[in-house]
MDAnalysis code that builds the backbone (N, CA, C; Angstrom):
import MDAnalysis as mda
import numpy as np

u = mda.Universe.empty(396, n_residues=132, atom_resindex=np.repeat(np.arange(132), 3), trajectory=True)
u.add_TopologyAttr("name", ["N", "CA", "C"] * 132)
u.add_TopologyAttr("resid", np.arange(1, 133))
u.add_TopologyAttr("resname", ["MET", "PRO", "ASP", "PRO", "LEU", "THR", "ASP", "SER", "ILE", "VAL", "ASP", "ALA", "ALA", "ARG", "ARG", "ALA", "ARG", "LEU", "HIS", "ALA", "HIS", "ALA", "PRO", "TYR", "SER", "HIS", "PHE", "LEU", "VAL", "GLY", "ALA", "ALA", "LEU", "GLU", "ASP", "SER", "ALA", "GLY", "ALA", "ILE", "HIS", "THR", "GLY", "CYS", "ASN", "VAL", "GLU", "ASN", "ALA", "THR", "TYR", "GLY", "LEU", "THR", "LEU", "CYS", "ALA", "GLU", "ARG", "VAL", "ALA", "VAL", "PHE", "LYS", "ALA", "ILE", "SER", "GLU", "GLY", "ALA", "ARG", "ARG", "PHE", "ILE", "ARG", "ILE", "ALA", "ILE", "ALA", "ALA", "ASP", "THR", "ASP", "SER", "LEU", "THR", "PRO", "PRO", "CYS", "GLY", "ALA", "CYS", "ARG", "GLN", "ILE", "LEU", "TRP", "GLU", "PHE", "CYS", "GLY", "ASP", "ILE", "PRO", "VAL", "ILE", "LEU", "THR", "ASN", "LEU", "GLN", "GLY", "LYS", "THR", "GLU", "THR", "LEU", "GLN", "LEU", "LYS", "THR", "LEU", "PHE", "PRO", "ARG", "ALA", "PHE", "ASP", "ALA", "SER", "PHE", "LEU"])
u.atoms.positions = np.array([
    [-22.691, -11.578, -28.619],
    [-22.380, -11.683, -27.203],
    [-20.881, -11.427, -27.004],
    [-20.489, -10.587, -26.027],
    [-19.072, -10.299, -25.791],
    [-18.315, -11.537, -25.318],
    [-17.074, -11.622, -25.722],
    [-16.186, -12.698, -25.275],
    [-15.740, -12.374, -23.851],
    [-16.030, -13.231, -22.856],
    [-15.667, -12.916, -21.471],
    [-14.163, -12.784, -21.267],
    [-13.359, -13.498, -22.056],
    [-11.907, -13.361, -21.921],
    [-11.448, -11.996, -22.404],
    [-12.022, -11.548, -23.519],
    [-11.685, -10.220, -24.014],
    [-12.099, -9.169, -22.997],
    [-13.296, -9.335, -22.427],
    [-13.753, -8.371, -21.438],
    [-12.793, -8.298, -20.254],
    [-12.272, -9.429, -19.777],
    [-11.383, -9.401, -18.616],
    [-10.069, -8.700, -18.934],
    [-9.532, -8.900, -20.128],
    [-8.266, -8.232, -20.464],
    [-8.497, -6.739, -20.691],
    [-9.626, -6.393, -21.272],
    [-9.976, -4.983, -21.462],
    [-10.173, -4.315, -20.104],
    [-10.872, -4.975, -19.200],
    [-11.066, -4.424, -17.853],
    [-9.731, -4.246, -17.137],
    [-8.816, -5.201, -17.306],
    [-7.493, -5.094, -16.676],
    [-6.734, -3.890, -17.216],
    [-6.827, -3.641, -18.511],
    [-6.150, -2.475, -19.105],
    [-6.767, -1.180, -18.592],
    [-8.084, -1.154, -18.493],
    [-8.753, 0.057, -17.983],
    [-8.378, 0.321, -16.527],
    [-8.289, -0.735, -15.733],
    [-7.886, -0.562, -14.320],
    [-6.421, -0.123, -14.218],
    [-5.563, -0.677, -15.065],
    [-4.136, -0.345, -15.014],
    [-3.893, 1.133, -15.293],
    [-4.699, 1.738, -16.159],
    [-4.478, 3.145, -16.498],
    [-4.664, 4.049, -15.286],
    [-5.410, 3.585, -14.281],
    [-5.619, 4.390, -13.077],
    [-4.336, 4.542, -12.256],
    [-3.341, 3.699, -12.522],
    [-2.067, 3.780, -11.813],
    [-1.028, 4.616, -12.564],
    [-1.396, 5.142, -13.714],
    [-0.447, 5.914, -14.524],
    [0.110, 7.100, -13.744],
    [1.364, 7.398, -14.043],
    [2.022, 8.585, -13.477],
    [2.219, 9.541, -14.649],
    [1.270, 10.468, -14.808],
    [1.280, 11.373, -15.955],
    [1.037, 12.813, -15.518],
    [1.933, 13.358, -14.665],
    [1.704, 14.704, -14.146],
    [1.885, 15.805, -15.187],
    [2.484, 15.513, -16.324],
    [2.745, 16.535, -17.335],
    [1.686, 16.523, -18.430],
    [1.420, 15.370, -18.993],
    [0.441, 15.283, -20.087],
    [-0.978, 15.027, -19.587],
    [-1.094, 14.428, -18.407],
    [-2.404, 14.015, -17.869],
    [-3.087, 13.001, -18.787],
    [-2.307, 12.304, -19.598],
    [-2.797, 11.303, -20.548],
    [-2.528, 9.933, -19.952],
    [-3.555, 9.353, -19.334],
    [-3.416, 8.076, -18.638],
    [-3.688, 6.922, -19.603],
    [-2.748, 5.985, -19.661],
    [-2.891, 4.821, -20.535],
    [-2.615, 3.570, -19.716],
    [-3.400, 2.530, -19.980],
    [-3.190, 1.235, -19.344],
    [-3.061, 0.156, -20.396],
    [-2.302, -0.876, -20.075],
    [-2.144, -2.013, -20.983],
    [-2.240, -3.295, -20.169],
    [-2.742, -4.329, -20.820],
    [-2.819, -5.659, -20.208],
    [-2.372, -6.662, -21.267],
    [-1.333, -7.400, -20.943],
    [-0.704, -8.353, -21.857],
    [-0.943, -9.761, -21.336],
    [-1.549, -10.604, -22.168],
    [-1.828, -11.978, -21.752],
    [-0.747, -12.910, -22.269],
    [-0.196, -13.719, -21.351],
    [0.831, -14.681, -21.768],
    [0.176, -16.009, -22.151],
    [0.986, -16.922, -22.661],
    [0.463, -18.194, -23.176],
    [-0.119, -19.088, -22.081],
    [0.201, -18.801, -20.823],
    [-0.376, -19.562, -19.709],
    [-1.676, -18.942, -19.206],
    [-2.083, -17.813, -19.790],
    [-3.318, -17.154, -19.382],
    [-3.149, -16.078, -18.333],
    [-1.923, -15.849, -17.854],
    [-1.687, -14.789, -16.869],
    [-1.718, -13.432, -17.572],
    [-2.236, -12.443, -16.874],
    [-2.312, -11.088, -17.423],
    [-1.323, -10.199, -16.679],
    [-0.468, -9.528, -17.454],
    [0.551, -8.622, -16.927],
    [0.141, -7.205, -17.335],
    [0.010, -6.327, -16.367],
    [-0.458, -4.979, -16.658],
    [0.674, -3.972, -16.639],
    [0.406, -2.832, -17.248],
    [1.342, -1.721, -17.240],
    [0.590, -0.420, -17.413],
    [1.209, 0.657, -16.975],
    [0.662, 1.995, -17.171],
    [1.800, 2.900, -17.612],
    [1.457, 4.025, -18.213],
    [2.520, 4.944, -18.611],
    [3.102, 5.625, -17.370],
    [4.421, 5.837, -17.434],
    [5.152, 6.475, -16.342],
    [5.979, 7.598, -16.964],
    [5.525, 8.840, -16.731],
    [6.174, 9.991, -17.347],
    [7.373, 10.473, -16.542],
    [8.217, 11.179, -17.243],
    [9.394, 11.819, -16.674],
    [9.432, 13.235, -17.226],
    [9.967, 14.172, -16.463],
    [10.006, 15.567, -16.901],
    [10.739, 15.746, -18.228],
    [11.656, 14.859, -18.546],
    [12.383, 14.979, -19.820],
    [11.625, 14.356, -20.990],
    [10.488, 13.758, -20.733],
    [9.651, 13.069, -21.720],
    [10.376, 11.930, -22.420],
    [11.610, 12.105, -22.835],
    [12.348, 11.046, -23.524],
    [12.544, 9.809, -22.661],
    [12.509, 9.967, -21.368],
    [12.664, 8.841, -20.455],
    [11.317, 8.267, -20.016],
    [10.249, 8.793, -20.553],
    [8.911, 8.280, -20.250],
    [8.756, 6.879, -20.826],
    [8.079, 6.021, -20.085],
    [7.757, 4.681, -20.581],
    [6.257, 4.583, -20.797],
    [5.896, 4.042, -21.933],
    [4.488, 3.820, -22.268],
    [3.964, 2.585, -21.551],
    [2.661, 2.516, -21.417],
    [2.010, 1.401, -20.729],
    [2.345, 0.052, -21.364],
    [2.394, 0.005, -22.698],
    [2.656, -1.250, -23.392],
    [4.044, -1.793, -23.057],
    [5.045, -0.914, -23.069],
    [6.408, -1.348, -22.754],
    [6.531, -1.765, -21.296],
    [5.864, -1.055, -20.400],
    [5.886, -1.444, -18.984],
    [5.296, -2.843, -18.834],
    [4.179, -3.115, -19.495],
    [3.554, -4.445, -19.398],
    [4.481, -5.525, -19.934],
    [5.112, -5.283, -21.086],
    [6.041, -6.272, -21.662],
    [7.212, -6.498, -20.730],
    [7.829, -5.436, -20.240],
    [9.014, -5.585, -19.398],
    [8.674, -6.256, -18.071],
    [7.517, -5.944, -17.493],
    [7.086, -6.632, -16.270],
    [6.895, -8.118, -16.532],
    [6.247, -8.443, -17.637],
    [6.000, -9.853, -17.964],
    [7.306, -10.610, -18.158],
    [8.239, -10.014, -18.878],
    [9.542, -10.648, -19.106],
    [10.259, -10.832, -17.767],
    [10.212, -9.811, -16.912],
    [10.902, -9.904, -15.621],
    [10.269, -10.951, -14.709],
    [9.011, -11.324, -14.978],
    [8.321, -12.348, -14.196],
    [8.437, -13.736, -14.828],
    [9.218, -13.836, -15.921],
    [9.485, -15.133, -16.526],
    [8.621, -15.509, -17.712],
    [7.666, -14.683, -18.074],
    [6.822, -14.988, -19.238],
    [7.627, -14.776, -20.511],
    [7.388, -15.615, -21.504],
    [8.135, -15.504, -22.756],
    [7.258, -15.591, -24.000],
    [6.041, -16.097, -23.869],
    [5.142, -16.208, -25.012],
    [3.857, -15.460, -24.685],
    [3.386, -14.684, -25.650],
    [2.227, -13.823, -25.416],
    [1.194, -14.017, -26.514],
    [-0.084, -13.859, -26.142],
    [-1.129, -14.125, -27.124],
    [-1.947, -12.900, -27.517],
    [-1.966, -11.849, -26.684],
    [-2.689, -10.631, -27.044],
    [-2.422, -9.543, -26.014],
    [-2.756, -8.312, -26.422],
    [-2.612, -7.163, -25.531],
    [-3.823, -6.259, -25.704],
    [-4.249, -5.636, -24.608],
    [-5.307, -4.621, -24.643],
    [-4.695, -3.306, -24.169],
    [-5.107, -2.222, -24.824],
    [-4.587, -0.890, -24.513],
    [-5.773, 0.041, -24.313],
    [-5.814, 0.707, -23.160],
    [-6.943, 1.574, -22.810],
    [-6.500, 3.007, -22.580],
    [-7.246, 3.939, -23.189],
    [-7.014, 5.366, -22.981],
    [-8.366, 6.072, -22.982],
    [-8.417, 7.239, -22.363],
    [-9.653, 8.022, -22.295],
    [-9.678, 9.002, -23.463],
    [-9.921, 8.465, -24.651],
    [-9.963, 9.273, -25.865],
    [-11.198, 8.876, -26.677],
    [-11.703, 9.805, -27.475],
    [-12.823, 9.458, -28.347],
    [-12.361, 8.500, -29.440],
    [-11.236, 8.819, -30.068],
    [-10.647, 7.926, -31.068],
    [-9.764, 6.927, -30.343],
    [-9.824, 5.674, -30.745],
    [-9.006, 4.651, -30.088],
    [-7.533, 4.931, -30.336],
    [-6.721, 4.758, -29.287],
    [-5.311, 5.123, -29.321],
    [-4.429, 3.897, -29.547],
    [-3.742, 3.834, -30.696],
    [-2.843, 2.706, -30.957],
    [-1.496, 2.915, -30.268],
    [-0.689, 1.859, -30.174],
    [0.641, 2.007, -29.583],
    [1.543, 2.890, -30.452],
    [2.461, 3.588, -29.808],
    [3.436, 4.409, -30.534],
    [4.425, 3.498, -31.274],
    [5.274, 4.083, -32.071],
    [6.242, 3.316, -32.839],
    [7.194, 2.504, -31.982],
    [7.699, 3.092, -30.909],
    [8.619, 2.367, -30.022],
    [7.933, 1.159, -29.409],
    [6.683, 1.325, -29.007],
    [5.932, 0.205, -28.425],
    [5.644, -0.863, -29.466],
    [5.365, -0.451, -30.681],
    [5.129, -1.427, -31.743],
    [6.377, -2.281, -31.964],
    [7.544, -1.656, -31.926],
    [8.787, -2.410, -32.097],
    [8.997, -3.403, -30.951],
    [8.792, -2.950, -29.718],
    [8.949, -3.837, -28.558],
    [7.930, -4.969, -28.615],
    [6.686, -4.647, -28.925],
    [5.660, -5.694, -29.034],
    [6.037, -6.712, -30.107],
    [6.527, -6.237, -31.259],
    [6.921, -7.161, -32.324],
    [8.066, -8.060, -31.863],
    [9.046, -7.456, -31.238],
    [10.237, -8.204, -30.796],
    [9.886, -9.291, -29.788],
    [9.024, -8.968, -28.820],
    [8.744, -9.901, -27.731],
    [7.457, -10.711, -27.909],
    [6.532, -10.224, -28.739],
    [5.222, -10.869, -28.845],
    [4.892, -11.392, -30.239],
    [5.517, -10.847, -31.256],
    [5.174, -11.244, -32.612],
    [3.840, -10.659, -33.042],
    [3.212, -11.289, -33.996],
    [1.992, -10.768, -34.604],
    [0.757, -11.128, -33.770],
    [0.624, -10.482, -32.617],
    [-0.496, -10.758, -31.716],
    [-1.661, -9.807, -31.995],
    [-2.866, -10.184, -31.564],
    [-3.985, -9.243, -31.629],
    [-3.765, -8.089, -30.639],
    [-4.071, -6.887, -31.100],
    [-3.981, -5.682, -30.284],
    [-5.399, -5.145, -30.131],
    [-5.894, -5.168, -28.901],
    [-7.252, -4.703, -28.613],
    [-7.153, -3.263, -28.123],
    [-7.716, -2.342, -28.887],
    [-7.744, -0.936, -28.498],
    [-9.100, -0.664, -27.861],
    [-9.109, 0.100, -26.780],
    [-10.370, 0.396, -26.095],
    [-10.319, 1.786, -25.475],
    [-11.502, 2.365, -25.292],
    [-11.594, 3.625, -24.564],
    [-12.555, 3.444, -23.393],
    [-12.788, 4.491, -22.649],
    [-13.637, 4.384, -21.462],
    [-15.123, 4.417, -21.790],
    [-15.447, 4.744, -23.035],
    [-16.852, 4.759, -23.446],
    [-17.308, 3.390, -23.949],
    [-16.429, 2.383, -23.895],
    [-16.800, 1.031, -24.281],
    [-16.515, 0.677, -25.726],
    [-15.909, 1.577, -26.476],
    [-15.559, 1.288, -27.868],
    [-14.308, 0.415, -27.887],
    [-14.307, -0.616, -28.717],
    [-13.126, -1.466, -28.868],
    [-12.920, -1.808, -30.332],
    [-11.680, -2.083, -30.670],
    [-11.312, -2.555, -32.001],
    [-10.106, -3.463, -31.837],
    [-10.100, -4.562, -32.549],
    [-8.976, -5.489, -32.492],
    [-8.289, -5.523, -33.848],
    [-6.975, -5.321, -33.821],
    [-6.144, -5.352, -35.026],
    [-4.959, -6.264, -34.784],
    [-4.492, -6.916, -35.801],
    [-3.248, -7.671, -35.686],
    [-2.085, -6.681, -35.666],
    [-1.058, -6.981, -34.899],
    [0.096, -6.095, -34.811],
    [0.706, -5.860, -36.190],
    [0.716, -6.887, -37.034],
    [1.294, -6.746, -38.379],
    [0.579, -5.653, -39.181],
    [-0.708, -5.451, -38.928],
    [-1.455, -4.389, -39.593],
    [-0.980, -3.019, -39.118],
    [-0.695, -2.920, -37.829],
    [-0.213, -1.664, -37.248],
    [1.269, -1.424, -37.522],
    [2.006, -2.490, -37.819],
    [3.464, -2.396, -37.924],
    [3.964, -3.237, -39.108],
    [3.594, -2.832, -40.330],
    [4.007, -3.615, -41.501],
    [5.525, -3.523, -41.715],
    [6.088, -4.597, -42.251],
    [7.525, -4.667, -42.568],
    [8.396, -4.345, -41.347],
    [8.048, -4.949, -40.232],
    [8.757, -4.721, -38.971],
    [10.209, -5.227, -39.061],
    [11.092, -4.547, -38.367],
    [12.482, -4.981, -38.255],
    [12.581, -5.957, -37.098],
    [13.221, -7.100, -37.361],
    [13.441, -8.070, -36.292],
    [14.743, -8.827, -36.540],
    [14.984, -9.852, -35.752],
    [16.248, -10.590, -35.823],
    [16.481, -11.234, -37.187],
    [15.449, -11.417, -37.972],
    [15.633, -12.032, -39.288],
    [16.470, -11.164, -40.216],
    [16.629, -9.884, -39.896],
    [17.436, -8.989, -40.714],
    [18.892, -8.926, -40.265],
    [19.208, -9.531, -39.155],
    [20.582, -9.460, -38.625],
    [21.464, -10.525, -39.205],
])
């Protein structure tokens, strides 16, 4: 039986991708980040013509959550319309590690496929403040 909490965060990520601004790649991604109080903060990718200034959905969700006062996070869901589930890019993995730690990362597509991985699996030997 599906976990109703997982379903709600996955649904939030799928809905968030509909707000993506991706006029160049047409690759819409949504993310939903759950904080320790149970609030869900969403994000979508926002492209820029220079690409280097593009923000991924995961980073938008983290930055929105931080700007709203959230500081502890328990999981994130990432949704894209791909056959293979799409993991976060390297920059997003670093931001997620810095602000969220080793949280579960739920990958999902529009066909209903999901997979949950710990961030540490996706980002082994991460750089953080312990190295400073």
